[in-house]
C-alpha positions, -999 to +999 in steps of 0.1 A: -098-160+307-073-161+279-067-131+257-077-133+220-057-118+192-058-102+158-032-111+131-021-083+108-003-091+076+016-062+061+031-066+027+057-039+029+082-029+002+112-040+023+096-067+045+065-088+049+054-086+085+031-107+106+020-090+139-002-102+166-022-076+186-042-083+217-077-071+225-065-037+236-046-030+204-012-036+219+015-053+198+025-086+214+045-104+188+061-096+154+080-117+127+094-103+095+109-116+063+126-095+036+109-090+003+134-089-027+131-062-052+146-068-086+160-042-108+165-059-141+169-026-161+172+011-153+139+025-138+126-011-132+115-022-097+095-054-094+087-080-069+074-116-072+040-122-054+050-157-049+078-146-026+053-128-005+034-162-001+066-180+008+075-152+033+041-154+048+045-192+052+079-186+070+064-159+092+035-181+102+058-211+108+080-189+132+049-177+151+036-212+154+069-224+167+074-195+192+039-189+205+015-215+192-010-209+220-016-174+209-019-184+173-047-207+183-065-177+198-063-156+166-099-144+160-094-123+128-069-114+102-064-079+090-044-067+058-023-037+048+007-032+024+024-012-002+002+007-027+000+012-065+016-021-077-008-042-098-009-080-091-023-096-122-033-132-118-057-160-132-085-162-108-094-198-112-059-211-103-044-180-085-014-182-109+004-148-112+007-137-147+034-110-143+057-097-116+043-068-095+056-034-107+060-018-073+052+018-066+089+029-072+090+013-107+094+042-132+096+024-165+063+038-179+076+071-193+062+066-227+029+054-213+025+086-192+031+106-225+005+085-243-021+090-215-014+127-215-021+129-252-053+108-249-070+125-218-052+157-214-028+171-186-055+180-162-078+151-165-062+128-138-058+157-115-094+168-117-111+134-117-087+112-097-071+139-075-035+131-085-011+140-112-002+114-139+030+098-129+047+064-135+044+055-098+005+049-101-011+017-113-026+028-146+007+036-166+021+003-152-008-017-167-005+002-200+032-008-201+024-044-194-003-043-222+022-027-247+053-049-238+037-082-225+003-084-244+000-122-238-008-113-200-041-099-211-051-128-232-061-148-201-098-150-200-102-149-162-076-122-154-080-102-123-064-072-108-056-069-070-031-049-050-005-066-028-025-069+004-056-080-015-037-109-031-028-122+003-065-119+012-074-139-019-049-166-010-063-170+025-100-167+016-106-167-022-123-133-024-114-107-051-119-075-034-100-041-027-107-012-004-111+025-013-077+036-003-059+012-026-085+018-054-079+056-052-042+051-057-047+034-091-054+066-111-085+052-126-109+054-096-131+085-093-122+105-062-156+120-056-181+094-071-160+066-056-163+043-086-140+027-111-135+048-143-142+019-166-143+040-197-105+047-192-098+010-193-121+006-223-103+034-242-069+017-235-082-018-246-078-031-211-104-057-197-130-040-175-141-073-158-106-077-143-116-050-118-122-061-081-152-051-060-143-021-037-154-022-002-148-001+031-115-010+050-135-023+080-155-048+059-152-087+064-143-099+030-142-137+035-131-163+059-099-183+061-104-215+042-096-250+054-067-252+029-052-219+039-057-227+077-038-259+073-010-242+053-006-211+074-013-225+110-045-204+113-079-214+127-102-222+099-132-198+094-120-167+111-128-135+094-105-116+069-107-078+074-099-059+044-078-032+059-062-005+037-031+006+018-001+012+040-004+050+037-040+049+050-034+025+078-003+046+088-025+078+089-051+060+111-025+044+134-007+078+139-039+098+147-048+111+112-080+093+112-100+123+124-107+155+104-079+180+111-055+156+127-020+157+112+008+132+116+044+133+106+062+100+098+099+099+093+114+067+081+136+064+050+109+088+035+093+116+053+056+117+051+030+144+063-006+128+066-039+149+070-074+136+074-101+155+057-139+149+051-139+166+017-118+174-012-105+210-013-100+220-049-072+245-040-050+217-028-052+195-060-018+194-074+000+206-042-006+174-022-015+138-031-050+128-020-066+094-015-096+079-001-090+068+035-095+033+051-120+052+074-152+053+056-162+085+039-130+102+047-099+112+026-064+118+035-038+142+021-001+131+016+030+153+014+061+133+009+099+136+005+108+101-006+143+104+009+134+128+036+145+107+065+176+095+048+185+131+041+181+140+077+204+112+088+229+123+063+227+159+075+229+149+112+259+127+105+276+157+087+271+182+114+280+158+143+310+143+126+311+109+110+278+097+124+285+104+160+250+116+168+254+112+205+269+147+207+233+160+204+207+151+231+178+128+222+154+155+226+173+180+206+178+153+179+140+149+176+134+186+175+160+190+148+146+162+127+111+178+129+124+213+120+144+201+091+116+180+077+092+208+082+115+230+061+115+204+035+077+202+033+073+240+034+095+239+002+073+214-015+040+231-007+048+268-013+077+268-039 
């Protein structure tokens, strides 16, 4: 009997990925396409959602050409992707109204100051679990409102996050999950609801907000039009999934209370699953709702942690000749140095 497959679509910051998994959860095929980030001014970082769609089409064409028999046996689509970046679009046509200000966009300095004055320094930490920073969604929305007010004049404007917009294109549903919602800075960490009064006070439309569902929810089915465009079987379920930090935590074992995972790429990330919010950790670590229902996860991060380790190893071994250190020692050195970095963040 032929194996069946799940297609995962990952809207990463650097690449859009299409990955086929078999029934045992093993990766059997992967195709990637680079996402272009524009930096039109200092502190700006934005991407065009239309390019994500074009990249998805290219990815699916490649999969269809290289393993069409597997593609015909895909039985579900799941979603993940970069967090915090707002995708504002007109829901009747799907037309994107503004480039996505991705997580690394830091233009909203004045908007952060305005939010501090309106709500106080500790409001967001207390209610949303995270400090007020330009990386989160709310300051970005306020920047767009102040500098591109015409965007919010659209009557049927909707807000989604990158993975959710792909789900909308495939199945037409306007939903997000708890992990992405909790990264917006206007979603209550404990009551798990949108803080609509924040949008009201800022003059932002409250009806643009998507429904929030658990990560394991089926949020629609691949439409006939999307099936024809992206070489997928029509009618297969679309599973909501979660933001990339949440799904990384789950995939590396931090989906169970007390489990800790250490992920080293360009950034260094420490992820810890928990069943409840510990008030003493607020302000020391970021905290988000998990893609696992009724759980949270903590994040400690050094944005250039992995890059810094590569630089250090290159320096101590001489012009990047890292083969002078055995593979096992290299791994231990990476863990030790990254641990020191996180220790500095948490306790100093």
